[in-house]
N, C-alpha and C positions, 0 to 999 in steps of 0.2 A: 158868426163870432163864436170862438171857442170858450169853453168854461174855464174860469180862473182856477188854477191849481190850489187845492186846499192844504197841501203839504209840500214842503220844499226839501231839496236835498240836504240842506243844513239842518232842518228840523228832524229829518230822519237820522242824521248823524248824532244829533242831541239825544234822541231816543235810543240809538244803538249804544252810546256811551253809558246811559243809565242801565241798560240791560247788562252790559259787561261789568259795571260797578256792582250790580246786585248779584249776578250769577257767574261771573267769569266769562272767559272767551267761549267756552263750550255752550253757554246759554244763548249766544248770538246766532240766530238763524233768520232766514228771510221770513219764515212764519211767525217767529216771536216778535220780530220788528213790525211786521204788518199788524199783529194784534195790538202791540203797544201803541202804534200810531193810529189805530182805528181805521185802517185801510186794507184793501185786498193785497195778497201776495203779488199780484200783477202790478198794483200801484207801487209797491216797493221796487219791483224789478224794472219799472219804467225808469227809475233813477239809478238803480244798482242791479245790473244784469245777473250778478251772482254774489254769493257770500264773499268770495275772494275780492271782488270789486268793492264791496262794502267795507271790508277790512282795510283794503288799500286806501279807501276814502278816509277812514279814521286815522290811519297812520300818516297820510299826507296832511291831514288837518293838524295833528299833534306836532309833526315836524315843522310845519309852517309857523305854528304858534311858538314853538321853541326857538326857531330862527329869529322871530321878531323879538323875543325876550333877550336873545343873545346880542342883538344889535350889531353895530359896526365898531370895529377896532382897527387900529393901524396894522397893516399887513406885516410890518417888521417888528411887532411887539408881542411875542408869544405869551409873556407873563400877563399882560393886560387882557389878552384873549382868554387865557385860562381863568383869570379872575371873573370875567364876564360869564364864562361857561359855568363856573361854580354858582354864581348868582342866579343864572337862568335855571340851573338844575335845582337849586333850592326853591325857587319860585314855582317851577313846574311840578315839584314833588307833591305839592298840595293837590294838584289836579290829577296827577298820575299815581294811581295806587298799584299794588301788586297784581290785581286782577287785570288792569289795563296792560301792564307790562307783559303779563302772560299771553295776551292777545298778540303782542309784538313777536313773541317767540313763535307762535303759529304762523304769523305773517312771513317769518324768515324761512319757513319750510319750502317756500317757492323759490327756485333758483334765480328767477328774474328779480324778485324782491331782495334777495340776499345780495345780488350784484349791485342794485341801487343803494342799499345800505352801505356796502363796502366802499362804493364811490363817494358817499357822503363822508365816511370816516377818512378816506384818502384826502379829501378836501380839508378836513380838520388838521391832519398831520402836515399837509402842505403849509398851513398857517403856523405850525409849530416847528418848522424847520430851523436848521442852523446848528452850529457846533458850540455855541457859547454856553456857559454854565446856566445862564438864565433860560435859554431854550431847553436845555436838558431838564432843569427843574420844572419848567412848564409842562413838558411831556410827561414826566413822572406824576405830577399833580393831576393832569388830565386822565391818565390811566388809573389813578387812585379813585377819582370821581366815577369813572365808568365801572370800576370794580364795585364801588359802593352801590351803584345802580343795580348791578346784577345781584348783589347780596340783598338789596331792598326787595327785589322781585321774589326772593326766597324767604322773606319774612323777617329779616334782621331788625326791622324797625318796630317790632312789637312793643319795645319799651321806649320808643321815641328817640332813639340814639342817632337817627339819621342826620339831624342838624348838627349835633355835636361832632360827628365824624367829619362832616363837611368843614366845620370850623377848624378841626385838626389839620386838614389838608391845607386850608388857607394859611394857618399859622406857620406850618412848615414851609410853604411856598414863600411866605414873607421872609422868614429867616434865611432861606437859601438865596434870596434875590436882593438883599440889601447890601 
């Protein structure tokens, strides 16, 4: 009978998030994770063979959490979708800080990861298709929210302006779609 594992993949991801929050993406190494988890490097590599696989695990986790927050909307209602996207972005902002987002930038250095991310965005734009004024307004609002995310990564939220900017996008979307 084998020994029961004392650390899980999820608990390693929890520790990895704490390392990134405290020190940024550069602080996340297999060795740092092993030390934080109180296990050997080999113990970490049992769950994550490389740092790239570890980062991919974090990104997959965050993407899944965001998709759950996004929820389901009617395929033919781009405005409702963007409203849900704004709500999910607002909710996820509390969990995602600039250091976490910086790790995402490192993740995108790998062409396979970039391709996967591009495919995710294509899926979003498929849901925002159409020539109606509402669809156009939804696309512009989506792009504004994504721009805010990039600006947040670069520290624009030092004064807590993030939520107010999201409210601006929502207000303009509302005016354009009534």
